[in-house]
Backbone bond lengths (Angstrom), bond angles and torsions (degrees), N, CA, C in turn:
res aa  C-N    CA-C-N  psi(-1)  N-CA   C-N-CA  omega(-1)  CA-C   N-CA-C  phi
1 M - - - 1.462 - - 1.529 109.59 -
2 R 1.324 115.89 134.29 1.458 120.31 -179.70 1.516 111.26 -61.43
3 Q 1.342 115.04 133.83 1.452 120.09 -177.05 1.533 112.00 -67.27
4 D 1.338 117.24 -32.75 1.458 118.20 -179.11 1.530 111.12 -66.90
5 I 1.336 117.15 -36.90 1.462 119.89 177.77 1.527 110.54 -69.36
6 Q 1.325 116.20 -37.83 1.463 119.45 175.46 1.531 111.11 -60.67
7 C 1.326 116.02 -40.54 1.465 119.62 178.43 1.521 111.34 -66.68
8 L 1.323 116.72 -38.95 1.464 119.64 175.91 1.529 110.43 -61.30
9 R 1.320 115.96 -40.78 1.464 119.67 176.66 1.517 110.79 -60.47
10 G 1.328 115.20 -43.01 1.459 119.51 178.99 1.517 111.73 -60.53
11 I 1.337 116.71 -43.78 1.466 120.93 178.06 1.523 110.16 -60.67
12 A 1.335 116.49 -44.57 1.463 120.83 -179.22 1.525 111.68 -61.94
13 I 1.331 116.28 -45.17 1.469 120.15 -179.75 1.520 110.90 -63.52
14 I 1.323 117.13 -43.72 1.469 121.04 179.72 1.522 110.58 -62.11
15 L 1.335 117.08 -43.93 1.465 120.65 179.92 1.528 111.53 -59.66
16 V 1.328 116.41 -47.69 1.467 120.19 -179.04 1.525 110.60 -65.69
17 F 1.313 116.15 -41.23 1.470 120.66 -177.46 1.533 111.18 -63.43
18 I 1.325 117.09 -49.66 1.468 119.45 -177.38 1.524 111.74 -70.94
19 F 1.343 116.62 -28.07 1.464 118.39 176.12 1.521 110.47 -64.06
20 H 1.332 117.46 -40.56 1.454 119.98 -177.80 1.519 112.96 -79.43
21 L 1.323 116.68 -21.20 1.464 119.11 173.47 1.518 111.70 -81.47
22 F 1.341 116.18 -40.38 1.468 120.95 -175.30 1.538 109.51 -133.67
23 P 1.328 117.33 69.75 1.471 119.97 -174.22 1.518 114.38 -64.76
24 S 1.315 117.65 -25.78 1.466 119.53 179.38 1.521 112.40 -83.29
25 L 1.329 117.58 -12.55 1.465 121.19 179.79 1.525 110.79 -100.81
26 F 1.327 116.90 -54.59 1.472 121.07 -179.82 1.536 108.11 -96.41
27 V 1.323 115.03 73.35 1.461 120.63 -168.39 1.528 112.97 -74.22
28 N 1.328 117.28 -15.52 1.466 120.41 -179.81 1.533 112.70 -104.07
29 G 1.324 116.96 7.16 1.458 120.86 -173.85 1.513 114.87 -65.84
30 F 1.340 116.97 -21.76 1.472 119.87 -179.79 1.526 112.08 -62.31
31 L 1.337 117.49 -16.33 1.462 120.45 179.64 1.529 112.56 -70.50
32 G 1.327 116.95 -6.20 1.457 119.69 173.13 1.523 111.81 -59.61
33 V 1.343 116.95 -33.61 1.468 120.16 177.50 1.523 110.19 -64.73
34 D 1.328 117.00 -36.95 1.470 120.66 178.78 1.524 110.98 -63.86
35 I 1.329 116.36 -37.07 1.465 120.48 176.45 1.523 109.64 -61.82
36 F 1.321 116.69 -41.97 1.460 120.23 179.53 1.527 111.89 -64.53
37 F 1.321 117.61 -35.77 1.466 119.50 178.66 1.526 110.79 -62.05
38 V 1.320 116.97 -41.00 1.468 119.96 179.22 1.528 110.24 -65.74
39 I 1.329 116.91 -45.16 1.459 120.61 178.98 1.529 110.15 -59.09
40 S 1.328 116.18 -43.57 1.453 120.19 -179.07 1.523 110.80 -63.34
41 G 1.337 116.87 -42.08 1.458 120.15 178.02 1.512 111.86 -59.89
42 Y 1.334 116.44 -41.45 1.471 120.61 179.25 1.527 111.13 -64.82
43 L 1.320 117.16 -46.82 1.457 120.44 -176.09 1.531 111.96 -68.12
44 M 1.336 116.58 -37.79 1.464 118.85 177.29 1.534 110.41 -68.12
45 A 1.336 116.40 -38.33 1.470 119.68 177.44 1.527 110.50 -63.08
46 K 1.312 116.23 -42.06 1.463 120.73 179.49 1.527 110.60 -64.07
47 N 1.321 115.71 -42.25 1.463 121.03 179.80 1.522 111.06 -63.47
48 L 1.324 117.08 -45.45 1.463 120.99 -172.72 1.520 113.41 -81.32
49 T 1.325 117.94 -19.12 1.472 119.24 173.17 1.522 110.47 -82.23
50 K 1.321 115.80 -24.41 1.460 119.83 178.08 1.533 110.63 -78.80
51 N 1.331 116.19 -35.32 1.468 121.48 -179.89 1.523 109.02 -114.02
52 E 1.312 116.92 105.09 1.455 120.78 -176.78 1.529 111.22 -66.37
53 L 1.346 114.33 146.76 1.448 121.25 177.84 1.522 108.38 -104.03
54 K 1.314 116.11 104.75 1.462 120.35 -177.07 1.519 112.58 -109.37
55 T 1.328 116.84 -28.97 1.463 120.89 -177.19 1.522 109.63 -133.95
56 L 1.319 115.57 169.71 1.460 120.42 175.85 1.527 111.08 -63.45
57 N 1.330 116.50 -28.25 1.465 119.87 177.97 1.528 110.97 -64.53
58 D 1.336 117.47 -35.82 1.473 120.44 177.35 1.523 110.87 -63.94
59 I 1.324 115.99 -40.46 1.470 120.42 178.08 1.526 110.06 -66.49
60 A 1.336 115.98 -41.80 1.468 120.49 178.75 1.520 110.84 -62.35
61 Q 1.337 117.86 -39.21 1.458 121.47 177.80 1.527 111.04 -64.20
62 F 1.325 116.62 -38.95 1.475 120.54 177.06 1.528 109.79 -61.21
63 Y 1.343 116.69 -48.20 1.464 120.08 178.84 1.529 110.70 -59.97
64 Y 1.309 116.69 -42.88 1.462 120.88 -177.59 1.530 110.82 -60.62
65 R 1.339 116.57 -45.24 1.469 119.70 -179.11 1.521 111.23 -64.82
66 R 1.332 116.29 -41.37 1.469 119.87 179.63 1.518 110.69 -63.59
67 F 1.316 116.15 -55.18 1.454 120.82 -170.69 1.526 112.39 -73.12
68 R 1.332 117.36 -30.54 1.464 119.47 178.03 1.519 110.64 -62.06
69 R 1.313 116.07 -36.07 1.468 119.13 -177.33 1.529 112.07 -79.04
70 I 1.323 117.25 -32.06 1.460 120.52 -171.55 1.526 113.10 -96.76
71 L 1.324 117.58 -48.10 1.457 120.46 -165.20 1.526 116.04 -67.35
72 P 1.340 121.41 -39.72 1.476 118.22 -177.70 1.527 112.99 -56.41
73 L 1.328 116.71 -51.72 1.466 119.23 179.86 1.518 111.14 -68.41
74 Y 1.328 117.09 -36.71 1.466 120.66 178.98 1.526 110.44 -59.70
75 Y 1.330 117.27 -47.80 1.464 119.80 -178.94 1.533 111.50 -67.14
76 F 1.316 115.96 -34.60 1.470 118.70 176.24 1.524 110.37 -61.98
77 I 1.326 116.72 -42.43 1.461 120.74 -179.46 1.525 110.88 -66.44
78 V 1.337 116.69 -42.82 1.466 119.72 177.35 1.526 109.95 -58.84
79 F 1.327 116.66 -43.45 1.468 121.48 179.54 1.525 111.07 -61.17
80 M 1.332 117.50 -46.21 1.463 120.96 -179.19 1.527 111.79 -65.28
81 I 1.335 116.33 -37.06 1.467 118.93 179.48 1.529 110.33 -68.13
82 V 1.321 117.50 -37.92 1.470 120.18 176.30 1.526 110.20 -58.36
83 I 1.326 116.20 -45.14 1.469 120.13 178.93 1.528 110.90 -60.79
84 M 1.324 116.32 -44.96 1.472 119.98 -178.40 1.521 112.29 -67.52
85 V 1.345 116.60 -33.98 1.467 119.91 175.11 1.521 110.17 -59.06
86 H 1.345 116.33 -45.80 1.464 120.41 -178.03 1.519 112.25 -73.46
87 L 1.312 117.87 -23.15 1.460 120.62 179.04 1.530 112.34 -84.48
88 Y 1.339 117.20 -37.41 1.458 120.00 -168.08 1.523 115.50 -116.68
89 L 1.316 118.77 -11.41 1.461 120.36 178.04 1.522 110.00 -107.27
90 G 1.318 115.65 154.59 1.457 120.72 179.71 1.518 111.75 -65.31
91 D 1.341 115.54 152.24 1.465 118.90 -175.89 1.523 112.78 -65.69
92 Y 1.339 117.89 -19.36 1.465 120.57 177.59 1.536 111.33 -69.55
93 L 1.338 117.62 -12.69 1.460 121.41 178.03 1.530 112.55 -98.79
94 W 1.313 117.70 -5.76 1.458 120.36 -172.20 1.535 112.26 -68.53
95 D 1.323 116.60 -44.14 1.468 119.08 -173.18 1.529 111.29 -58.87
96 N 1.320 116.67 -49.47 1.465 119.47 -177.59 1.522 111.04 -66.56
97 N 1.332 117.08 -41.59 1.466 119.66 178.64 1.515 111.57 -66.96
98 N 1.344 117.48 -32.93 1.458 119.78 176.19 1.521 111.27 -65.92
99 R 1.329 117.19 -39.22 1.460 120.72 176.53 1.527 110.77 -59.66
100 Y 1.322 115.26 -45.22 1.463 119.04 -177.27 1.526 111.65 -74.25
101 S 1.323 117.53 -28.75 1.466 118.81 175.91 1.532 109.94 -66.51
102 L 1.334 117.09 -37.97 1.468 120.81 177.22 1.534 110.26 -65.29
103 A 1.350 116.46 -41.98 1.467 119.99 176.88 1.521 110.73 -62.86
104 S 1.331 117.03 -36.24 1.467 120.98 179.19 1.520 111.24 -65.56
105 L 1.341 116.82 -36.39 1.461 120.02 178.52 1.523 111.50 -61.65
106 F 1.319 116.38 -34.21 1.465 121.21 -178.70 1.535 111.76 -98.26
107 L 1.348 116.37 9.42 1.463 122.52 175.29 1.524 112.55 59.01
108 V 1.327 116.00 39.52 1.469 120.63 179.18 1.527 110.61 -129.24
109 T 1.317 117.17 32.05 1.459 120.69 178.79 1.518 111.16 -56.47
110 N 1.329 116.20 -42.04 1.466 120.05 -179.57 1.522 111.23 -62.27
111 Q 1.332 117.52 -36.33 1.453 120.79 -179.64 1.532 111.42 -69.23
112 L 1.330 116.85 -34.75 1.467 119.69 177.58 1.522 110.25 -69.39
113 V 1.335 116.58 -37.10 1.472 119.97 175.76 1.531 109.76 -60.35
114 I 1.336 116.42 -42.39 1.464 120.89 177.52 1.526 110.11 -64.05
115 H 1.340 116.53 -44.91 1.469 120.85 -179.11 1.516 111.29 -59.82
116 D 1.325 116.56 -39.95 1.467 121.01 -179.38 1.525 112.54 -80.68
117 Q 1.356 116.01 -1.79 1.466 122.26 -179.38 1.528 111.08 54.74
118 E 1.318 114.58 41.26 1.455 120.04 -179.65 1.524 110.76 -88.07
119 D 1.305 114.99 150.95 1.456 122.25 172.51 1.528 106.77 -102.44
120 Y 1.334 117.11 118.21 1.459 120.55 -174.49 1.518 111.74 -54.51
121 F 1.316 117.53 -44.51 1.466 120.67 -173.84 1.527 111.65 -71.18
122 K 1.325 117.37 -34.81 1.467 119.33 176.36 1.522 110.48 -70.54
123 E 1.323 116.38 -40.24 1.463 120.03 178.35 1.526 111.16 -65.82
124 F 1.315 115.57 -39.61 1.456 120.29 -178.59 1.524 111.43 -62.61
125 Q 1.335 117.21 -36.93 1.460 121.15 -177.38 1.520 112.31 -99.19
126 A 1.338 116.59 13.94 1.457 119.95 178.86 1.517 110.72 -69.40
127 S 1.316 116.12 166.77 1.461 120.74 -177.64 1.527 110.38 -71.23
128 A 1.327 115.14 168.08 1.464 121.26 -177.88 1.529 112.12 -66.34
129 T 1.325 117.36 -12.92 1.464 119.86 -179.58 1.525 112.38 -80.62
130 S 1.337 117.06 -4.04 1.469 119.60 179.54 1.527 111.18 -135.23
131 V 1.328 115.88 40.62 1.458 120.64 -177.38 1.528 111.09 -66.23
132 N 1.339 115.43 130.47 1.465 122.29 172.63 1.527 106.73 -121.11
133 V 1.310 116.19 96.51 1.462 121.37 -174.24 1.519 112.21 -64.96
134 F 1.319 117.16 -31.94 1.465 121.43 -174.10 1.525 113.32 -86.19
135 L 1.316 117.10 -2.91 1.465 120.67 -179.29 1.522 111.40 -55.99
136 H 1.337 116.50 -34.25 1.462 121.56 -173.55 1.531 113.31 -74.50
137 L 1.326 117.06 -5.25 1.458 119.76 178.33 1.526 112.69 -85.84
138 W 1.328 117.54 4.21 1.469 120.43 -178.18 1.524 111.17 -58.88
139 S 1.336 116.70 -39.12 1.471 119.55 -173.87 1.525 111.51 -69.96
140 L 1.327 116.74 -36.55 1.462 119.01 177.31 1.532 110.58 -69.18
141 S 1.334 116.84 -32.87 1.467 119.62 175.31 1.523 110.52 -63.84
142 V 1.328 117.08 -43.17 1.467 120.58 176.28 1.525 109.94 -59.11
143 E 1.322 115.90 -43.40 1.461 121.07 -178.73 1.528 111.55 -62.55
144 M 1.310 116.63 -45.89 1.459 120.00 -177.90 1.529 111.26 -67.77
145 Q 1.318 117.06 -35.48 1.462 119.90 176.47 1.530 110.40 -67.01
146 F 1.326 116.38 -33.89 1.466 120.00 174.73 1.523 110.29 -64.62
147 Y 1.319 117.83 -39.77 1.466 120.97 177.11 1.526 111.53 -59.44
148 L 1.332 116.10 -35.88 1.458 119.33 179.35 1.523 111.66 -68.12
149 L 1.323 116.57 -32.27 1.466 121.55 -175.73 1.523 113.85 -87.60
150 V 1.335 117.18 -36.69 1.466 120.73 -166.94 1.535 114.44 -60.86
151 P 1.338 120.94 -33.60 1.479 117.67 177.89 1.528 112.74 -60.78
152 F 1.323 117.06 -33.88 1.463 120.12 -179.27 1.533 110.92 -73.69
153 I 1.344 116.35 -32.31 1.463 119.50 175.09 1.518 109.55 -62.60
154 F 1.325 116.64 -45.38 1.465 119.42 -176.79 1.529 112.24 -79.26
155 F 1.313 117.32 -20.92 1.459 118.98 169.96 1.533 109.41 -64.19
156 G 1.337 115.67 -38.76 1.457 119.88 175.16 1.514 112.41 -69.50
157 F 1.342 116.57 -39.72 1.468 120.61 179.12 1.530 112.04 -60.87
158 Q 1.354 116.69 -29.27 1.462 119.74 -178.77 1.529 112.23 -62.89
159 H 1.321 116.42 -19.37 1.460 119.72 179.63 1.529 111.46 -85.37
160 L 1.335 116.40 -5.76 1.465 120.92 173.67 1.522 107.25 -93.20
161 K 1.330 117.23 119.58 1.463 121.05 -168.45 1.524 113.81 -70.18
162 H 1.320 117.45 -33.06 1.455 120.15 -172.33 1.524 111.15 -116.96
163 D 1.334 115.11 151.22 1.462 119.95 177.26 1.525 111.81 -63.34
164 Y 1.337 117.12 -26.38 1.457 119.86 177.31 1.531 110.35 -59.54
165 L 1.340 115.69 -43.62 1.461 120.11 -179.15 1.529 111.09 -67.70
166 K 1.324 116.25 -38.85 1.468 119.79 178.10 1.528 110.49 -66.78
167 F 1.337 115.69 -36.85 1.458 120.07 177.10 1.527 110.46 -63.65
168 I 1.323 117.14 -45.20 1.464 121.58 179.28 1.530 110.26 -62.81
169 A 1.340 116.20 -43.57 1.469 120.07 178.83 1.524 110.88 -60.65
170 S 1.338 116.95 -41.72 1.467 121.02 178.78 1.524 110.84 -64.63
171 C 1.327 116.68 -40.21 1.473 121.00 177.86 1.528 110.63 -61.92
172 L 1.331 116.45 -41.43 1.460 120.18 -179.94 1.527 111.07 -65.56
173 I 1.346 116.56 -41.17 1.469 119.93 176.86 1.530 109.83 -60.06
174 T 1.320 116.45 -43.88 1.464 120.72 -178.17 1.522 111.75 -66.42
175 I 1.312 116.95 -46.62 1.471 120.75 -176.97 1.526 111.30 -65.27
176 F 1.333 116.10 -54.64 1.464 119.00 -177.52 1.528 111.80 -70.60
177 G 1.330 116.18 -29.99 1.458 119.50 176.25 1.511 111.57 -65.32
178 F 1.327 116.84 -41.47 1.464 119.24 178.47 1.522 111.45 -67.68
179 I 1.321 117.12 -38.86 1.468 120.08 177.93 1.525 109.95 -59.08
180 A 1.334 116.56 -45.18 1.463 120.53 177.72 1.522 110.60 -63.24
181 F 1.342 116.80 -43.49 1.468 121.75 179.30 1.528 110.51 -58.27
182 A 1.323 116.84 -42.48 1.464 121.42 -176.52 1.521 112.59 -72.11
183 M 1.338 116.95 -24.83 1.465 120.27 -175.08 1.518 112.89 -90.64
184 I 1.335 117.00 -19.92 1.468 121.12 -176.04 1.526 109.94 -87.05
185 L 1.324 116.06 157.26 1.456 122.33 176.50 1.530 110.11 -49.91
186 P 1.342 118.65 124.01 1.471 120.83 -171.01 1.522 115.18 -55.29
187 K 1.334 117.67 -43.16 1.471 117.99 -175.92 1.528 111.80 -71.54
188 F 1.337 117.29 -20.73 1.464 120.79 172.78 1.525 110.21 -79.43
189 A 1.329 116.74 -48.12 1.466 121.32 -178.44 1.519 111.36 -62.78
190 F 1.327 117.01 -33.75 1.465 121.99 -178.55 1.528 111.40 -58.71
191 N 1.327 117.08 -35.96 1.467 120.99 -172.48 1.527 114.48 -103.79
192 F 1.337 118.12 -11.83 1.455 120.42 -170.85 1.525 110.08 -90.72
193 M 1.344 116.12 123.73 1.462 120.52 -173.22 1.520 113.01 -59.23
194 F 1.330 118.27 -43.47 1.461 120.58 -176.38 1.532 111.59 -64.51
195 L 1.329 116.78 -27.66 1.454 120.26 176.99 1.529 112.11 -86.78
196 R 1.317 116.34 -3.15 1.468 121.81 172.08 1.524 111.42 -102.65
197 L 1.317 116.89 -4.67 1.457 121.06 -174.58 1.526 112.00 -60.92
198 W 1.330 117.95 -29.62 1.461 120.89 -179.51 1.521 112.12 -62.31
199 Q 1.344 117.06 -27.48 1.468 119.41 178.50 1.526 110.81 -77.11
200 F 1.317 117.31 -38.42 1.461 119.75 173.87 1.527 110.42 -63.33
201 S 1.338 116.16 -39.59 1.468 119.12 -178.54 1.518 112.01 -70.50
202 A 1.332 118.09 -19.36 1.469 119.31 171.74 1.525 109.71 -62.82
203 G 1.341 116.17 -32.53 1.464 119.96 173.32 1.514 111.94 -68.32
204 F 1.359 116.97 -34.18 1.465 119.88 174.92 1.531 110.07 -61.55
205 I 1.338 115.24 -42.61 1.470 120.43 -179.97 1.526 110.16 -57.85
206 A 1.344 115.68 -44.22 1.471 119.86 -179.52 1.527 110.74 -60.10
207 L 1.323 116.59 -41.92 1.469 119.29 -179.17 1.527 111.60 -66.33
208 F 1.323 116.94 -51.00 1.469 119.40 -174.63 1.526 111.66 -68.97
209 W 1.327 117.96 -32.76 1.467 119.70 173.84 1.529 110.12 -61.51
210 S 1.340 115.85 -44.67 1.467 119.79 -179.91 1.524 110.81 -63.54
211 R 1.327 117.29 -39.48 1.467 120.95 179.97 1.532 111.10 -67.30
212 I 1.321 116.75 -40.12 1.466 120.30 178.01 1.527 109.97 -64.36
213 E 1.318 116.33 -43.82 1.467 120.77 179.75 1.523 111.00 -62.09
214 K 1.338 115.45 -41.46 1.463 119.64 179.93 1.525 111.45 -67.40
215 S 1.333 116.55 -40.32 1.466 119.45 -179.71 1.522 111.54 -65.50
216 I 1.314 117.21 -33.49 1.466 120.48 176.90 1.526 110.52 -67.76
217 C 1.321 115.75 -42.92 1.474 119.80 -179.69 1.525 111.66 -67.36
218 D 1.338 116.77 -32.82 1.465 120.59 -176.55 1.525 113.34 -87.93
219 N 1.318 116.81 -7.03 1.464 119.65 -176.84 1.525 110.28 -84.67
220 P 1.354 117.91 112.49 1.463 119.67 -177.36 1.530 113.23 -63.45
221 K 1.318 117.91 -25.51 1.459 120.97 179.75 1.525 112.02 -67.04
222 L 1.343 114.77 -23.78 1.455 118.55 -178.14 1.519 112.60 -94.53
223 K 1.338 116.36 -1.55 1.461 120.09 179.87 1.524 109.15 -87.69
224 R 1.303 116.24 109.19 1.452 121.95 -178.78 1.522 109.39 -117.82
225 E 1.308 114.21 173.91 1.459 118.36 175.37 1.525 109.03 -61.94
226 P 1.327 116.88 139.75 1.459 118.69 -178.93 1.525 111.06 -62.84
227 T 1.299 115.23 126.20 1.456 121.18 177.45 1.518 109.56 -129.78
228 E 1.287 115.79 164.83 1.454 120.53 178.66 1.520 108.88 -75.18
229 S 1.304 116.65 120.96 1.456 120.55 -177.49 1.523 110.39 -72.25
230 I 1.326 115.03 137.11 1.458 119.62 178.12 1.522 110.00 -71.84
231 F 1.342 115.52 -42.86 1.455 120.46 -179.89 1.532 108.67 -104.98
232 K 1.292 115.96 90.12 1.459 120.50 -178.53 1.524 109.54 -100.11
233 L 1.332 115.22 122.15 1.457 119.13 -179.48 1.531 110.33 -67.22
234 P 1.319 116.92 141.50 1.470 120.04 -176.45 1.520 113.58 -81.07
235 F 1.356 117.95 5.82 1.457 119.45 -177.95 1.517 109.51 -142.18
236 T 1.323 115.89 160.00 1.459 122.91 -179.55 1.524 109.74 -109.58
237 K 1.328 115.36 178.88 1.463 119.36 177.24 1.525 111.25 -62.03
238 D 1.325 115.91 -37.05 1.466 118.90 177.91 1.522 111.20 -62.64
239 D 1.331 116.81 -36.41 1.463 120.28 177.05 1.526 110.36 -64.32
240 L 1.342 116.00 -45.18 1.463 119.90 178.11 1.526 111.09 -61.73
241 L 1.323 115.81 -40.43 1.458 120.30 179.47 1.523 110.84 -63.64
242 T 1.323 116.56 -42.66 1.467 120.93 179.27 1.522 110.83 -61.46
243 I 1.327 116.31 -44.69 1.468 120.26 178.92 1.527 110.46 -62.76
244 S 1.320 116.58 -43.91 1.462 120.61 -177.65 1.522 111.68 -65.45
245 L 1.331 116.80 -42.70 1.466 119.70 178.43 1.524 111.21 -67.22
246 T 1.327 117.15 -32.53 1.461 120.44 175.74 1.525 110.30 -64.26
247 I 1.326 116.16 -41.09 1.468 120.43 177.17 1.530 110.50 -61.77
248 L 1.342 116.69 -44.08 1.466 119.49 178.39 1.524 110.99 -63.75
249 A 1.333 116.61 -33.89 1.466 120.17 179.60 1.525 111.71 -66.59
250 I 1.326 117.30 -24.59 1.461 120.94 178.71 1.529 110.48 -60.13
251 C 1.328 116.50 -28.61 1.467 120.35 -179.85 1.528 112.04 -62.67
252 F 1.314 117.37 -19.52 1.460 120.88 179.48 1.530 112.42 -85.26
253 L 1.321 117.98 -7.35 1.465 120.82 -177.61 1.527 110.50 -67.24
254 P 1.330 117.53 145.28 1.470 120.63 179.93 1.524 113.66 -79.96
255 S 1.330 117.24 -0.31 1.464 120.94 179.77 1.524 109.97 -95.76
256 E 1.329 116.02 132.42 1.453 120.14 179.41 1.526 109.79 -74.66
257 L 1.325 116.34 126.40 1.456 122.43 -179.20 1.525 109.60 -109.11
258 N 1.326 115.88 160.58 1.461 120.38 -179.48 1.528 109.19 -66.91
259 V 1.326 115.42 110.40 1.467 120.06 -172.40 1.528 111.88 -68.88
260 L 1.335 117.23 -24.20 1.455 119.63 179.03 1.524 111.41 -63.51
261 Y 1.336 116.76 -29.71 1.460 121.18 176.02 1.529 111.50 -92.62
262 L 1.337 115.85 -39.09 1.461 119.46 -174.43 1.526 111.78 -69.88
263 R 1.331 117.79 -37.72 1.470 120.21 -176.62 1.529 112.55 -60.39
264 P 1.343 120.13 -50.76 1.475 118.00 178.53 1.520 113.27 -65.86
265 I 1.339 116.99 -31.60 1.468 119.53 179.02 1.529 110.10 -67.28
266 V 1.337 116.57 -44.31 1.469 120.82 178.06 1.530 110.14 -64.38
267 T 1.332 116.78 -40.50 1.463 121.09 179.24 1.521 111.15 -59.13
268 M 1.325 117.04 -49.15 1.462 120.34 -177.68 1.533 110.97 -72.31
269 A 1.340 117.89 -32.77 1.472 120.42 176.94 1.524 110.04 -62.57
270 T 1.330 117.07 -39.24 1.463 121.03 177.02 1.521 110.58 -62.85
271 A 1.336 116.21 -43.52 1.467 120.12 178.37 1.524 110.93 -62.19
272 V 1.326 117.38 -39.03 1.470 120.84 -179.95 1.524 110.83 -65.67
273 V 1.335 117.37 -40.50 1.468 120.31 177.62 1.529 110.07 -59.44
274 I 1.330 116.51 -41.61 1.466 120.46 178.89 1.527 110.43 -66.37
275 I 1.320 117.01 -42.07 1.466 121.11 179.94 1.518 111.33 -60.91
276 C 1.324 116.56 -37.36 1.470 120.50 -176.99 1.522 112.47 -65.74
277 E 1.333 117.49 -15.48 1.471 121.62 -179.76 1.522 109.97 44.01
278 S 1.314 113.91 62.89 1.459 119.89 -162.32 1.517 115.40 -82.29
279 Q 1.350 118.07 16.36 1.465 116.37 173.05 1.526 111.25 -65.65
280 N 1.328 116.67 -14.12 1.465 119.76 178.24 1.526 112.52 -98.89
281 N 1.335 116.97 4.54 1.451 118.17 178.17 1.518 110.92 -135.00
282 M 1.316 118.01 -149.10 1.460 120.69 -163.40 1.526 114.88 -59.75
283 I 1.339 118.33 -49.81 1.457 119.17 -175.41 1.516 111.08 -68.50
284 G 1.340 116.19 -34.90 1.455 119.53 178.42 1.510 112.20 -67.86
285 N 1.318 116.95 -37.86 1.459 119.99 179.45 1.524 111.17 -66.49
286 V 1.341 116.49 -39.30 1.461 119.48 176.83 1.517 110.19 -64.86
287 A 1.351 116.21 -39.87 1.457 119.88 -178.67 1.519 112.04 -66.89
288 K 1.350 115.90 -37.54 1.457 119.06 -177.14 1.519 111.66 -76.94
289 D 1.317 116.97 -31.57 1.451 120.03 -175.30 1.518 110.28 -136.56
290 P 1.338 118.02 67.85 1.454 120.70 -177.63 1.518 110.55 -70.61
291 P 1.342 117.39 156.09 1.456 119.87 176.44 1.517 110.78 -59.00
292 L 1.344 115.91 151.39 1.453 120.34 -179.73 1.517 110.19 -58.14
293 G 1.330 114.93 134.89 1.452 119.44 178.10 1.514 114.06 82.91
294 T 1.354 118.03 0.97 1.458 120.65 -179.35 1.516 109.88 -101.04
295 P 1.329 118.40 112.93 1.464 119.11 178.22 1.508 110.20 -70.13
296 L 1.304 117.00 145.04 1.462 122.35 178.73 1.517 109.26 -85.81
297 P 1.334 118.16 116.74 1.454 119.51 -179.59 1.524 111.18 -58.48
298 G 1.315 113.90 129.98 1.457 119.08 174.10 1.509 114.82 77.96
299 Y 1.356 118.27 8.74 1.457 118.21 -172.88 1.511 112.45 -67.73
300 Q 1.342 117.34 -21.98 1.455 119.06 179.06 1.519 112.36 -92.74
301 S 1.318 116.45 -14.50 1.462 118.75 -172.72 1.514 111.53 -73.86
302 Q 1.307 116.24 133.06 1.455 121.59 175.27 1.523 109.50 -116.39
303 S 1.319 116.73 26.87 1.451 120.26 -172.83 1.503 112.25 -90.09
304 D 1.336 117.30 136.89 1.447 120.03 167.69 1.521 108.93 -111.88
305 G 1.304 116.43 15.79 1.450 121.30 176.82 1.504 110.20 -119.70
306 P 1.311 118.00 176.23 1.446 120.49 -177.75 1.515 110.97 -73.32
307 P 1.318 118.70 151.27 1.449 119.80 176.93 1.509 110.50 -70.17
308 L 1.298 116.60 149.05 1.448 118.48 170.71 1.515 107.51 -70.11
309 V 1.326 115.78 134.16 1.448 119.59 -172.77 1.511 110.13 -77.48
310 F 1.321 116.51 133.57 1.449 121.09 -176.51 1.522 111.13 -78.05
311 P 1.316 117.64 141.92 1.454 120.18 175.33 1.520 111.20 -68.93
312 R 1.328 116.36 167.28 1.457 120.67 174.02 1.522 109.00 -68.83
313 K 1.327 114.53 170.58 1.461 119.07 -177.59 1.531 111.05 -60.34
314 T 1.325 116.87 -30.03 1.460 120.11 -179.97 1.509 112.34 -82.44
315 R 1.347 116.82 -1.45 1.461 120.52 -178.51 1.518 108.67 -129.12
316 T 1.287 117.47 69.00 1.461 121.20 -170.88 1.517 113.48 -86.32
317 I 1.319 118.52 -7.23 1.470 119.78 -177.90 1.513 109.32 -61.85
318 G 1.306 115.79 124.89 1.458 121.02 178.68 1.507 114.21 92.44
319 A 1.337 118.32 -14.53 1.465 119.68 -176.29 1.521 111.58 -65.03
320 F 1.340 116.43 -31.58 1.460 119.75 -178.39 1.532 112.16 -67.79
321 F 1.340 116.41 -15.85 1.454 119.92 -176.28 1.514 113.04 -98.67
322 I 1.310 117.28 -1.96 1.462 119.70 -171.46 1.521 112.01 -70.64
323 N 1.347 118.15 -48.67 1.464 120.67 -174.64 1.526 114.11 -56.35
324 P 1.353 118.59 -46.55 1.467 116.83 179.09 1.524 112.88 -61.46
325 L 1.332 117.40 -34.29 1.453 119.49 -179.09 1.525 110.49 -69.75
326 I 1.328 117.28 -40.97 1.456 120.76 177.43 1.509 110.13 -58.55
327 Q 1.350 116.53 -41.95 1.462 120.12 -176.47 1.532 111.52 -73.98
328 S 1.343 116.98 -17.59 1.470 118.84 -177.40 1.518 112.58 -86.51
329 V 1.346 117.35 -22.16 1.464 119.96 -175.92 1.514 109.11 -74.13
330 H 1.323 116.42 128.40 1.477 119.86 179.43 1.514 109.49 -151.77
C-alpha cells in the first residue's frame, strides 16, 4: 500500500476523531470524511481498471469481495450497539435508535436522515435526551451505495478507448456534480450519495491523470533529445504537494471557514496529493523513515472507505467498536 495514501488516511481519521471530541475547537474536522471519499474513488478506480468488467459475473465478484470484507464485522458492531443502547440508554430513546439500527442493517442510514429532514450537525450536538447512536453511520452508507454504483460507471468507461477520454469524463462528473451539490439544500446534499459522487470522481481524476502521465513517459515515440522547454512550469511536484498539504492543514484551524469553498478545495488537494505519488518525495520519506517514537498516522488502516464517525464524549456507546471496523474496510 502506498505510504502517501496511508498518511492521507491518517490525516482523515485524526480530523474526524478530534472533531467529534472537540467540535467547538476543531470546527472543520468533519472534512476528514471528504478526504476518505476521494481516496475511495481512487482505489476503486484503480481496482476496476485493473480488472475489466465484461459480464454480470464480474460485477457480482466485485460486490462479493467488497461486502465479504466489510459486512460481517459491520453487522456485528450494529448488533452490539443495539444491545448497549437497550442496556445503557433510557427506554424513551429506544424507538428512534431502533429505526436507525434497521436502516443501518440495510445500509441506508443516510437516506433515513434525509427522510427525517435532520441536520447532521444539529443532531450531533443535540442534548443527551435525544441521542441517536446510529447517526454516525451515514458516511459508511454513502460509501456502500457508491460501491453498488461504481462498477456500472467503469463498465461505461470501458467503452472510452483512451485514458484522455476517461479523464475528461471524470472531470465533467466532478465539475457538474459539485455545481449540483452547491445548488441543492445543504442538509440533503450532505447525505445523498449521488450528490457526493463528484468527490469520488476526484479520485478517478487522480488515477487517469497518473495513467496518462505514465503512458507519456513510457512511450518511446515521445522520447526526444533533451531540449530547453519553451513553457516551463514554475513549480515542481514537491511544490504542489506542499501547497496541497497546507490546504489540508487548514482543516485543523479553530476558525470556521466557508465550507462551500473549503470542501472542493480540500477535495482537489487530496486528489493532487495522490497524483504526486509522493513515496518518492517528502511525505513518502517521512512515512518510510519516521522519527523514533513517532507513530505513523493511519499505518494500520486498510480502509478505502470513510471512517465511521466517532460519537461525542457524552455518547460513547459504540466507540469501542470503531477501530476494528475501520481496519476491516478494504
